[in-house]
Backbone atoms as SQL, in Angstrom:
CREATE TABLE atoms (id INTEGER PRIMARY KEY, chain TEXT, resi INTEGER, resn TEXT, atom TEXT, x REAL, y REAL, z REAL);
INSERT INTO atoms VALUES
  (1, 'A', 1, 'MET', 'N', -13.989, 24.059, 25.164),
  (2, 'A', 1, 'MET', 'CA', -14.473, 23.732, 23.854),
  (3, 'A', 1, 'MET', 'C', -13.290, 23.570, 22.911),
  (4, 'A', 2, 'GLY', 'N', -13.356, 22.558, 22.029),
  (5, 'A', 2, 'GLY', 'CA', -12.260, 22.294, 21.103),
  (6, 'A', 2, 'GLY', 'C', -12.223, 23.284, 19.945),
  (7, 'A', 3, 'ARG', 'N', -11.058, 23.481, 19.443),
  (8, 'A', 3, 'ARG', 'CA', -10.855, 24.403, 18.324),
  (9, 'A', 3, 'ARG', 'C', -11.112, 23.668, 17.015),
  (10, 'A', 4, 'ILE', 'N', -11.823, 24.285, 16.117),
  (11, 'A', 4, 'ILE', 'CA', -12.103, 23.693, 14.817),
  (12, 'A', 4, 'ILE', 'C', -10.994, 24.099, 13.859),
  (13, 'A', 5, 'VAL', 'N', -10.352, 23.088, 13.291),
  (14, 'A', 5, 'VAL', 'CA', -9.268, 23.343, 12.342),
  (15, 'A', 5, 'VAL', 'C', -9.807, 23.084, 10.951),
  (16, 'A', 6, 'SER', 'N', -9.665, 24.049, 10.105),
  (17, 'A', 6, 'SER', 'CA', -10.151, 23.871, 8.732),
  (18, 'A', 6, 'SER', 'C', -8.971, 23.733, 7.783),
  (19, 'A', 7, 'GLU', 'N', -9.261, 23.154, 6.636),
  (20, 'A', 7, 'GLU', 'CA', -8.241, 23.021, 5.589),
  (21, 'A', 7, 'GLU', 'C', -7.849, 24.412, 5.110),
  (22, 'A', 8, 'PRO', 'N', -6.573, 24.658, 4.892),
  (23, 'A', 8, 'PRO', 'CA', -6.185, 25.967, 4.371),
  (24, 'A', 8, 'PRO', 'C', -6.651, 26.107, 2.922),
  (25, 'A', 9, 'ASP', 'N', -6.977, 27.318, 2.560),
  (26, 'A', 9, 'ASP', 'CA', -7.330, 27.580, 1.168),
  (27, 'A', 9, 'ASP', 'C', -6.085, 27.409, 0.315),
  (28, 'A', 10, 'VAL', 'N', -6.227, 26.640, -0.747),
  (29, 'A', 10, 'VAL', 'CA', -5.091, 26.394, -1.632),
  (30, 'A', 10, 'VAL', 'C', -5.358, 27.102, -2.946),
  (31, 'A', 11, 'ASP', 'N', -4.457, 27.965, -3.289),
  (32, 'A', 11, 'ASP', 'CA', -4.563, 28.695, -4.547),
  (33, 'A', 11, 'ASP', 'C', -4.184, 27.749, -5.687),
  (34, 'A', 12, 'GLN', 'N', -5.100, 27.477, -6.607),
  (35, 'A', 12, 'GLN', 'CA', -4.853, 26.551, -7.715),
  (36, 'A', 12, 'GLN', 'C', -3.666, 27.009, -8.571),
  (37, 'A', 13, 'ARG', 'N', -3.521, 28.303, -8.756),
  (38, 'A', 13, 'ARG', 'CA', -2.379, 28.794, -9.547),
  (39, 'A', 13, 'ARG', 'C', -1.066, 28.447, -8.872),
  (40, 'A', 14, 'SER', 'N', -1.040, 28.484, -7.560),
  (41, 'A', 14, 'SER', 'CA', 0.168, 28.133, -6.818),
  (42, 'A', 14, 'SER', 'C', 0.518, 26.668, -7.041),
  (43, 'A', 15, 'LEU', 'N', -0.496, 25.800, -7.033),
  (44, 'A', 15, 'LEU', 'CA', -0.249, 24.381, -7.286),
  (45, 'A', 15, 'LEU', 'C', 0.296, 24.161, -8.689),
  (46, 'A', 16, 'GLN', 'N', -0.275, 24.841, -9.661),
  (47, 'A', 16, 'GLN', 'CA', 0.168, 24.679, -11.039),
  (48, 'A', 16, 'GLN', 'C', 1.604, 25.150, -11.220),
  (49, 'A', 17, 'GLN', 'N', 1.995, 26.182, -10.503),
  (50, 'A', 17, 'GLN', 'CA', 3.353, 26.698, -10.631),
  (51, 'A', 17, 'GLN', 'C', 4.376, 25.700, -10.109),
  (52, 'A', 18, 'HIS', 'N', 3.972, 24.804, -9.243),
  (53, 'A', 18, 'HIS', 'CA', 4.908, 23.862, -8.638),
  (54, 'A', 18, 'HIS', 'C', 4.839, 22.469, -9.259),
  (55, 'A', 19, 'THR', 'N', 3.999, 22.285, -10.243),
  (56, 'A', 19, 'THR', 'CA', 3.905, 21.005, -10.928),
  (57, 'A', 19, 'THR', 'C', 5.084, 20.875, -11.882),
  (58, 'A', 20, 'PRO', 'N', 5.899, 19.839, -11.736),
  (59, 'A', 20, 'PRO', 'CA', 7.035, 19.688, -12.651),
  (60, 'A', 20, 'PRO', 'C', 6.548, 19.461, -14.081),
  (61, 'A', 21, 'LEU', 'N', 7.255, 20.047, -15.018),
  (62, 'A', 21, 'LEU', 'CA', 6.904, 19.917, -16.427),
  (63, 'A', 21, 'LEU', 'C', 7.935, 19.069, -17.160),
  (64, 'A', 22, 'PHE', 'N', 7.463, 18.414, -18.222),
  (65, 'A', 22, 'PHE', 'CA', 8.303, 17.526, -19.015),
  (66, 'A', 22, 'PHE', 'C', 8.139, 17.840, -20.492),
  (67, 'A', 23, 'ASN', 'N', 9.212, 17.640, -21.234),
  (68, 'A', 23, 'ASN', 'CA', 9.195, 17.812, -22.676),
  (69, 'A', 23, 'ASN', 'C', 8.993, 16.472, -23.365),
  (70, 'A', 24, 'VAL', 'N', 8.188, 16.477, -24.413),
  (71, 'A', 24, 'VAL', 'CA', 8.140, 15.356, -25.343),
  (72, 'A', 24, 'VAL', 'C', 9.092, 15.749, -26.466),
  (73, 'A', 25, 'VAL', 'N', 10.149, 14.974, -26.630),
  (74, 'A', 25, 'VAL', 'CA', 11.199, 15.299, -27.593),
  (75, 'A', 25, 'VAL', 'C', 11.176, 14.272, -28.720),
  (76, 'A', 26, 'LEU', 'N', 11.038, 14.750, -29.936),
  (77, 'A', 26, 'LEU', 'CA', 11.077, 13.904, -31.119),
  (78, 'A', 26, 'LEU', 'C', 12.515, 13.841, -31.612),
  (79, 'A', 27, 'LEU', 'N', 13.010, 12.616, -31.874),
  (80, 'A', 27, 'LEU', 'CA', 14.394, 12.426, -32.302),
  (81, 'A', 27, 'LEU', 'C', 14.461, 12.129, -33.799),
  (82, 'A', 28, 'ASP', 'N', 15.494, 12.627, -34.428),
  (83, 'A', 28, 'ASP', 'CA', 15.664, 12.496, -35.876),
  (84, 'A', 28, 'ASP', 'C', 16.082, 11.085, -36.271),
  (85, 'A', 29, 'ASP', 'N', 15.685, 10.710, -37.482),
  (86, 'A', 29, 'ASP', 'CA', 16.170, 9.489, -38.105),
  (87, 'A', 29, 'ASP', 'C', 16.053, 9.665, -39.615),
  (88, 'A', 30, 'ASP', 'N', 16.514, 8.694, -40.358),
  (89, 'A', 30, 'ASP', 'CA', 16.452, 8.770, -41.819),
  (90, 'A', 30, 'ASP', 'C', 15.374, 7.853, -42.386),
  (91, 'A', 31, 'ASP', 'N', 14.443, 7.437, -41.564),
  (92, 'A', 31, 'ASP', 'CA', 13.424, 6.478, -41.977),
  (93, 'A', 31, 'ASP', 'C', 12.030, 7.076, -42.116),
  (94, 'A', 32, 'HIS', 'N', 11.940, 8.405, -42.017),
  (95, 'A', 32, 'HIS', 'CA', 10.636, 9.062, -42.087),
  (96, 'A', 32, 'HIS', 'C', 10.761, 10.371, -42.879),
  (97, 'A', 33, 'THR', 'N', 9.760, 10.644, -43.687),
  (98, 'A', 33, 'THR', 'CA', 9.746, 11.855, -44.508),
  (99, 'A', 33, 'THR', 'C', 9.202, 13.053, -43.717),
  (100, 'A', 34, 'TYR', 'N', 9.459, 14.234, -44.250),
  (101, 'A', 34, 'TYR', 'CA', 8.875, 15.440, -43.673),
  (102, 'A', 34, 'TYR', 'C', 7.350, 15.315, -43.662),
  (103, 'A', 35, 'GLU', 'N', 6.801, 14.778, -44.739),
  (104, 'A', 35, 'GLU', 'CA', 5.349, 14.633, -44.835),
  (105, 'A', 35, 'GLU', 'C', 4.798, 13.757, -43.707),
  (106, 'A', 36, 'TYR', 'N', 5.519, 12.688, -43.390),
  (107, 'A', 36, 'TYR', 'CA', 5.124, 11.810, -42.287),
  (108, 'A', 36, 'TYR', 'C', 5.094, 12.591, -40.979),
  (109, 'A', 37, 'VAL', 'N', 6.154, 13.341, -40.723),
  (110, 'A', 37, 'VAL', 'CA', 6.253, 14.102, -39.467),
  (111, 'A', 37, 'VAL', 'C', 5.131, 15.129, -39.384),
  (112, 'A', 38, 'VAL', 'N', 4.899, 15.841, -40.484),
  (113, 'A', 38, 'VAL', 'CA', 3.838, 16.854, -40.510),
  (114, 'A', 38, 'VAL', 'C', 2.480, 16.204, -40.262),
  (115, 'A', 39, 'GLU', 'N', 2.218, 15.106, -40.930),
  (116, 'A', 39, 'GLU', 'CA', 0.950, 14.390, -40.763),
  (117, 'A', 39, 'GLU', 'C', 0.780, 13.911, -39.323),
  (118, 'A', 40, 'MET', 'N', 1.828, 13.326, -38.760),
  (119, 'A', 40, 'MET', 'CA', 1.773, 12.815, -37.392),
  (120, 'A', 40, 'MET', 'C', 1.507, 13.943, -36.389),
  (121, 'A', 41, 'LEU', 'N', 2.241, 15.044, -36.519),
  (122, 'A', 41, 'LEU', 'CA', 2.081, 16.147, -35.573),
  (123, 'A', 41, 'LEU', 'C', 0.708, 16.800, -35.693),
  (124, 'A', 42, 'ALA', 'N', 0.183, 16.853, -36.898),
  (125, 'A', 42, 'ALA', 'CA', -1.155, 17.415, -37.092),
  (126, 'A', 42, 'ALA', 'C', -2.213, 16.510, -36.463),
  (127, 'A', 43, 'LYS', 'N', -2.092, 15.215, -36.684),
  (128, 'A', 43, 'LYS', 'CA', -3.096, 14.273, -36.159),
  (129, 'A', 43, 'LYS', 'C', -3.005, 14.098, -34.650),
  (130, 'A', 44, 'LEU', 'N', -1.794, 13.990, -34.122),
  (131, 'A', 44, 'LEU', 'CA', -1.642, 13.695, -32.699),
  (132, 'A', 44, 'LEU', 'C', -1.693, 14.924, -31.804),
  (133, 'A', 45, 'PHE', 'N', -1.162, 16.055, -32.289),
  (134, 'A', 45, 'PHE', 'CA', -1.038, 17.239, -31.433),
  (135, 'A', 45, 'PHE', 'C', -1.813, 18.442, -31.955),
  (136, 'A', 46, 'ALA', 'N', -2.552, 18.243, -33.046),
  (137, 'A', 46, 'ALA', 'CA', -3.398, 19.289, -33.639),
  (138, 'A', 46, 'ALA', 'C', -2.596, 20.527, -34.066),
  (139, 'A', 47, 'TYR', 'N', -1.350, 20.297, -34.485),
  (140, 'A', 47, 'TYR', 'CA', -0.563, 21.421, -34.981),
  (141, 'A', 47, 'TYR', 'C', -0.994, 21.776, -36.399),
  (142, 'A', 48, 'PRO', 'N', -1.052, 23.072, -36.697),
  (143, 'A', 48, 'PRO', 'CA', -1.289, 23.467, -38.091),
  (144, 'A', 48, 'PRO', 'C', -0.091, 23.044, -38.948),
  (145, 'A', 49, 'GLU', 'N', -0.311, 22.915, -40.233),
  (146, 'A', 49, 'GLU', 'CA', 0.729, 22.416, -41.135),
  (147, 'A', 49, 'GLU', 'C', 2.022, 23.219, -41.044),
  (148, 'A', 50, 'THR', 'N', 1.928, 24.534, -40.973),
  (149, 'A', 50, 'THR', 'CA', 3.137, 25.374, -40.908),
  (150, 'A', 50, 'THR', 'C', 3.944, 25.083, -39.650),
  (151, 'A', 51, 'THR', 'N', 3.284, 24.992, -38.525),
  (152, 'A', 51, 'THR', 'CA', 3.981, 24.690, -37.261),
  (153, 'A', 51, 'THR', 'C', 4.604, 23.302, -37.319),
  (154, 'A', 52, 'ALA', 'N', 3.840, 22.339, -37.818),
  (155, 'A', 52, 'ALA', 'CA', 4.347, 20.968, -37.922),
  (156, 'A', 52, 'ALA', 'C', 5.556, 20.913, -38.848),
  (157, 'A', 53, 'TRP', 'N', 5.516, 21.646, -39.959),
  (158, 'A', 53, 'TRP', 'CA', 6.644, 21.683, -40.893),
  (159, 'A', 53, 'TRP', 'C', 7.876, 22.289, -40.217),
  (160, 'A', 54, 'ASN', 'N', 7.677, 23.351, -39.447),
  (161, 'A', 54, 'ASN', 'CA', 8.794, 23.977, -38.727),
  (162, 'A', 54, 'ASN', 'C', 9.405, 23.013, -37.707),
  (163, 'A', 55, 'LEU', 'N', 8.569, 22.250, -37.018),
  (164, 'A', 55, 'LEU', 'CA', 9.086, 21.265, -36.068),
  (165, 'A', 55, 'LEU', 'C', 9.820, 20.133, -36.791),
  (166, 'A', 56, 'ALA', 'N', 9.308, 19.707, -37.935),
  (167, 'A', 56, 'ALA', 'CA', 9.990, 18.675, -38.734),
  (168, 'A', 56, 'ALA', 'C', 11.359, 19.172, -39.184),
  (169, 'A', 57, 'THR', 'N', 11.428, 20.423, -39.586),
  (170, 'A', 57, 'THR', 'CA', 12.705, 21.016, -39.991),
  (171, 'A', 57, 'THR', 'C', 13.672, 21.061, -38.811),
  (172, 'A', 58, 'GLU', 'N', 13.171, 21.446, -37.649),
  (173, 'A', 58, 'GLU', 'CA', 14.013, 21.500, -36.445),
  (174, 'A', 58, 'GLU', 'C', 14.563, 20.119, -36.106),
  (175, 'A', 59, 'VAL', 'N', 13.730, 19.089, -36.190),
  (176, 'A', 59, 'VAL', 'CA', 14.192, 17.718, -35.931),
  (177, 'A', 59, 'VAL', 'C', 15.305, 17.352, -36.907),
  (178, 'A', 60, 'ASP', 'N', 15.103, 17.661, -38.171),
  (179, 'A', 60, 'ASP', 'CA', 16.072, 17.316, -39.208),
  (180, 'A', 60, 'ASP', 'C', 17.388, 18.061, -39.010),
  (181, 'A', 61, 'VAL', 'N', 17.327, 19.336, -38.704),
  (182, 'A', 61, 'VAL', 'CA', 18.533, 20.166, -38.576),
  (183, 'A', 61, 'VAL', 'C', 19.261, 19.920, -37.256),
  (184, 'A', 62, 'ASN', 'N', 18.512, 19.836, -36.160),
  (185, 'A', 62, 'ASN', 'CA', 19.120, 19.753, -34.826),
  (186, 'A', 62, 'ASN', 'C', 19.180, 18.338, -34.257),
  (187, 'A', 63, 'GLY', 'N', 18.517, 17.391, -34.908),
  (188, 'A', 63, 'GLY', 'CA', 18.513, 16.022, -34.404),
  (189, 'A', 63, 'GLY', 'C', 17.437, 15.759, -33.371),
  (190, 'A', 64, 'ARG', 'N', 16.732, 16.789, -32.961),
  (191, 'A', 64, 'ARG', 'CA', 15.685, 16.669, -31.951),
  (192, 'A', 64, 'ARG', 'C', 14.842, 17.929, -31.942),
  (193, 'A', 65, 'SER', 'N', 13.628, 17.788, -31.443),
  (194, 'A', 65, 'SER', 'CA', 12.744, 18.943, -31.313),
  (195, 'A', 65, 'SER', 'C', 11.774, 18.691, -30.172),
  (196, 'A', 66, 'VAL', 'N', 11.579, 19.705, -29.350),
  (197, 'A', 66, 'VAL', 'CA', 10.581, 19.619, -28.285),
  (198, 'A', 66, 'VAL', 'C', 9.219, 19.829, -28.938),
  (199, 'A', 67, 'ILE', 'N', 8.389, 18.806, -28.856),
  (200, 'A', 67, 'ILE', 'CA', 7.081, 18.840, -29.499),
  (201, 'A', 67, 'ILE', 'C', 6.043, 19.494, -28.594),
  (202, 'A', 68, 'VAL', 'N', 6.111, 19.211, -27.310),
  (203, 'A', 68, 'VAL', 'CA', 5.169, 19.789, -26.357),
  (204, 'A', 68, 'VAL', 'C', 5.784, 19.717, -24.963),
  (205, 'A', 69, 'THR', 'N', 5.399, 20.648, -24.103),
  (206, 'A', 69, 'THR', 'CA', 5.823, 20.658, -22.707),
  (207, 'A', 69, 'THR', 'C', 4.562, 20.621, -21.855),
  (208, 'A', 70, 'CYS', 'N', 4.525, 19.663, -20.921),
  (209, 'A', 70, 'CYS', 'CA', 3.311, 19.463, -20.131),
  (210, 'A', 70, 'CYS', 'C', 3.645, 18.620, -18.901),
  (211, 'A', 71, 'GLU', 'N', 2.619, 18.244, -18.170),
  (212, 'A', 71, 'GLU', 'CA', 2.811, 17.382, -17.009),
  (213, 'A', 71, 'GLU', 'C', 3.233, 15.986, -17.462),
  (214, 'A', 72, 'ARG', 'N', 3.889, 15.259, -16.574),
  (215, 'A', 72, 'ARG', 'CA', 4.493, 13.966, -16.915),
  (216, 'A', 72, 'ARG', 'C', 3.506, 12.977, -17.547),
  (217, 'A', 73, 'GLU', 'N', 2.354, 12.798, -16.944),
  (218, 'A', 73, 'GLU', 'CA', 1.393, 11.815, -17.446),
  (219, 'A', 73, 'GLU', 'C', 0.974, 12.132, -18.888),
  (220, 'A', 74, 'ILE', 'N', 0.741, 13.390, -19.167),
  (221, 'A', 74, 'ILE', 'CA', 0.345, 13.801, -20.520),
  (222, 'A', 74, 'ILE', 'C', 1.520, 13.656, -21.480),
  (223, 'A', 75, 'ALA', 'N', 2.718, 13.991, -21.017),
  (224, 'A', 75, 'ALA', 'CA', 3.920, 13.844, -21.857),
  (225, 'A', 75, 'ALA', 'C', 4.145, 12.379, -22.216),
  (226, 'A', 76, 'GLU', 'N', 4.000, 11.494, -21.252),
  (227, 'A', 76, 'GLU', 'CA', 4.179, 10.069, -21.522),
  (228, 'A', 76, 'GLU', 'C', 3.125, 9.561, -22.509),
  (229, 'A', 77, 'PHE', 'N', 1.907, 10.064, -22.400),
  (230, 'A', 77, 'PHE', 'CA', 0.859, 9.697, -23.347),
  (231, 'A', 77, 'PHE', 'C', 1.222, 10.177, -24.757),
  (232, 'A', 78, 'GLY', 'N', 1.726, 11.416, -24.863),
  (233, 'A', 78, 'GLY', 'CA', 2.147, 11.949, -26.164),
  (234, 'A', 78, 'GLY', 'C', 3.256, 11.109, -26.783),
  (235, 'A', 79, 'ARG', 'N', 4.247, 10.756, -25.981),
  (236, 'A', 79, 'ARG', 'CA', 5.328, 9.900, -26.451),
  (237, 'A', 79, 'ARG', 'C', 4.786, 8.558, -26.941),
  (238, 'A', 80, 'ASP', 'N', 3.889, 7.974, -26.168),
  (239, 'A', 80, 'ASP', 'CA', 3.313, 6.680, -26.544),
  (240, 'A', 80, 'ASP', 'C', 2.509, 6.784, -27.834),
  (241, 'A', 81, 'GLN', 'N', 1.828, 7.897, -28.029),
  (242, 'A', 81, 'GLN', 'CA', 1.071, 8.106, -29.264),
  (243, 'A', 81, 'GLN', 'C', 2.013, 8.165, -30.471),
  (244, 'A', 82, 'ILE', 'N', 3.146, 8.836, -30.312),
  (245, 'A', 82, 'ILE', 'CA', 4.145, 8.895, -31.385),
  (246, 'A', 82, 'ILE', 'C', 4.639, 7.490, -31.697),
  (247, 'A', 83, 'HIS', 'N', 4.931, 6.724, -30.655),
  (248, 'A', 83, 'HIS', 'CA', 5.440, 5.359, -30.849),
  (249, 'A', 83, 'HIS', 'C', 4.396, 4.434, -31.481),
  (250, 'A', 84, 'ALA', 'N', 3.129, 4.772, -31.335),
  (251, 'A', 84, 'ALA', 'CA', 2.064, 3.944, -31.905),
  (252, 'A', 84, 'ALA', 'C', 1.677, 4.383, -33.324),
  (253, 'A', 85, 'PHE', 'N', 2.284, 5.443, -33.825),
  (254, 'A', 85, 'PHE', 'CA', 1.852, 5.999, -35.111),
  (255, 'A', 85, 'PHE', 'C', 2.244, 5.122, -36.299),
  (256, 'A', 86, 'GLY', 'N', 3.252, 4.301, -36.124),
  (257, 'A', 86, 'GLY', 'CA', 3.604, 3.346, -37.177),
  (258, 'A', 86, 'GLY', 'C', 4.666, 3.845, -38.135),
  (259, 'A', 87, 'ALA', 'N', 4.944, 3.001, -39.106),
  (260, 'A', 87, 'ALA', 'CA', 5.985, 3.265, -40.098),
  (261, 'A', 87, 'ALA', 'C', 5.514, 4.291, -41.124),
  (262, 'A', 88, 'ASP', 'N', 6.474, 4.846, -41.838),
  (263, 'A', 88, 'ASP', 'CA', 6.185, 5.788, -42.924),
  (264, 'A', 88, 'ASP', 'C', 5.999, 4.989, -44.209),
  (265, 'A', 89, 'TRP', 'N', 4.780, 4.907, -44.700),
  (266, 'A', 89, 'TRP', 'CA', 4.482, 4.120, -45.895),
  (267, 'A', 89, 'TRP', 'C', 5.175, 4.677, -47.135),
  (268, 'A', 90, 'ARG', 'N', 5.657, 5.920, -47.065),
  (269, 'A', 90, 'ARG', 'CA', 6.328, 6.536, -48.214),
  (270, 'A', 90, 'ARG', 'C', 7.754, 6.017, -48.406),
  (271, 'A', 91, 'MET', 'N', 8.294, 5.401, -47.355),
  (272, 'A', 91, 'MET', 'CA', 9.670, 4.916, -47.396),
  (273, 'A', 91, 'MET', 'C', 9.665, 3.412, -47.137),
  (274, 'A', 92, 'PRO', 'N', 9.997, 2.606, -48.134),
  (275, 'A', 92, 'PRO', 'CA', 9.918, 1.146, -47.990),
  (276, 'A', 92, 'PRO', 'C', 10.745, 0.583, -46.831),
  (277, 'A', 93, 'TRP', 'N', 11.834, 1.231, -46.490),
  (278, 'A', 93, 'TRP', 'CA', 12.691, 0.710, -45.416),
  (279, 'A', 93, 'TRP', 'C', 12.247, 1.180, -44.030),
  (280, 'A', 94, 'SER', 'N', 11.233, 2.027, -43.955),
  (281, 'A', 94, 'SER', 'CA', 10.713, 2.468, -42.659),
  (282, 'A', 94, 'SER', 'C', 9.965, 1.306, -42.018),
  (283, 'A', 95, 'LYS', 'N', 10.480, 0.821, -40.901),
  (284, 'A', 95, 'LYS', 'CA', 9.917, -0.361, -40.251),
  (285, 'A', 95, 'LYS', 'C', 9.107, -0.041, -39.002),
  (286, 'A', 96, 'GLY', 'N', 9.098, 1.209, -38.588),
  (287, 'A', 96, 'GLY', 'CA', 8.368, 1.552, -37.370),
  (288, 'A', 96, 'GLY', 'C', 8.249, 3.050, -37.199),
  (289, 'A', 97, 'PRO', 'N', 7.759, 3.467, -36.057),
  (290, 'A', 97, 'PRO', 'CA', 7.539, 4.890, -35.793),
  (291, 'A', 97, 'PRO', 'C', 8.839, 5.628, -35.499),
  (292, 'A', 98, 'MET', 'N', 8.726, 6.929, -35.395),
  (293, 'A', 98, 'MET', 'CA', 9.864, 7.732, -34.951),
  (294, 'A', 98, 'MET', 'C', 10.059, 7.500, -33.456),
  (295, 'A', 99, 'THR', 'N', 11.208, 7.890, -32.982),
  (296, 'A', 99, 'THR', 'CA', 11.510, 7.767, -31.561),
  (297, 'A', 99, 'THR', 'C', 11.226, 9.092, -30.880),
  (298, 'A', 100, 'ALA', 'N', 10.598, 9.001, -29.726),
  (299, 'A', 100, 'ALA', 'CA', 10.352, 10.176, -28.885),
  (300, 'A', 100, 'ALA', 'C', 10.708, 9.814, -27.456),
  (301, 'A', 101, 'ILE', 'N', 11.161, 10.797, -26.718),
  (302, 'A', 101, 'ILE', 'CA', 11.495, 10.589, -25.314),
  (303, 'A', 101, 'ILE', 'C', 10.792, 11.658, -24.483),
  (304, 'A', 102, 'VAL', 'N', 10.689, 11.385, -23.189),
  (305, 'A', 102, 'VAL', 'CA', 10.170, 12.350, -22.235),
  (306, 'A', 102, 'VAL', 'C', 11.334, 12.731, -21.335),
  (307, 'A', 103, 'GLU', 'N', 11.533, 14.028, -21.178),
  (308, 'A', 103, 'GLU', 'CA', 12.608, 14.490, -20.289),
  (309, 'A', 103, 'GLU', 'C', 12.121, 15.688, -19.482),
  (310, 'A', 104, 'PRO', 'N', 12.640, 15.843, -18.273),
  (311, 'A', 104, 'PRO', 'CA', 12.228, 16.996, -17.473),
  (312, 'A', 104, 'PRO', 'C', 12.691, 18.288, -18.127),
  (313, 'A', 105, 'THR', 'N', 11.922, 19.335, -17.938),
  (314, 'A', 105, 'THR', 'CA', 12.357, 20.636, -18.454),
  (315, 'A', 105, 'THR', 'C', 13.541, 21.097, -17.614),
  (316, 'A', 106, 'THR', 'N', 14.339, 21.957, -18.194),
  (317, 'A', 106, 'THR', 'CA', 15.493, 22.482, -17.452),
  (318, 'A', 106, 'THR', 'C', 15.113, 23.692, -16.624),
  (319, 'A', 107, 'ALA', 'N', 13.952, 24.264, -16.929),
  (320, 'A', 107, 'ALA', 'CA', 13.492, 25.441, -16.177),
  (321, 'A', 107, 'ALA', 'C', 12.986, 25.025, -14.802),
  (322, 'A', 108, 'SER', 'N', 13.272, 25.833, -13.830),
  (323, 'A', 108, 'SER', 'CA', 12.785, 25.572, -12.484),
  (324, 'A', 108, 'SER', 'C', 11.285, 25.871, -12.428),
  (325, 'A', 109, 'PRO', 'N', 10.508, 25.021, -11.770),
  (326, 'A', 109, 'PRO', 'CA', 9.063, 25.261, -11.691),
  (327, 'A', 109, 'PRO', 'C', 8.692, 26.383, -10.749),
  (328, 'A', 110, 'HIS', 'N', 9.649, 26.992, -10.038),
  (329, 'A', 110, 'HIS', 'CA', 9.322, 28.049, -9.066),
  (330, 'A', 110, 'HIS', 'C', 9.433, 29.398, -9.691);
C-alpha cells in the first residue's frame, strides 16, 4: 500500500517573519509646505496631525523620513499614492508631488 504524503503544517507567523519588508521614504524638497505634507500623510496613511507634523519635520531636518514599513507591493502602492497627490497649491512654483522611494529595510527578516 502506498504512503499518503500530506502538506506540512505551515505556521503563518513563521511566513510573516520571513517576508522581506520595505520602507516608503519621503524625500525633502523646497516646493511643498508643512501643511501639504501633513494633509497628504493624513489622507493617504491615516496619520493623526501630530504624527504627520513630526514626520514633516523629520523630512525637513534630515532630508528624508520613513513614512511606513511594509511588504513590497503595499510599499510601492504607498509611493505611487504620494506621487499621485499632486502639487502644493499653497506654493505657486510647486509643479508636482513630493518624491518618495521604496527601499529594503536594513533589518534582517530573521
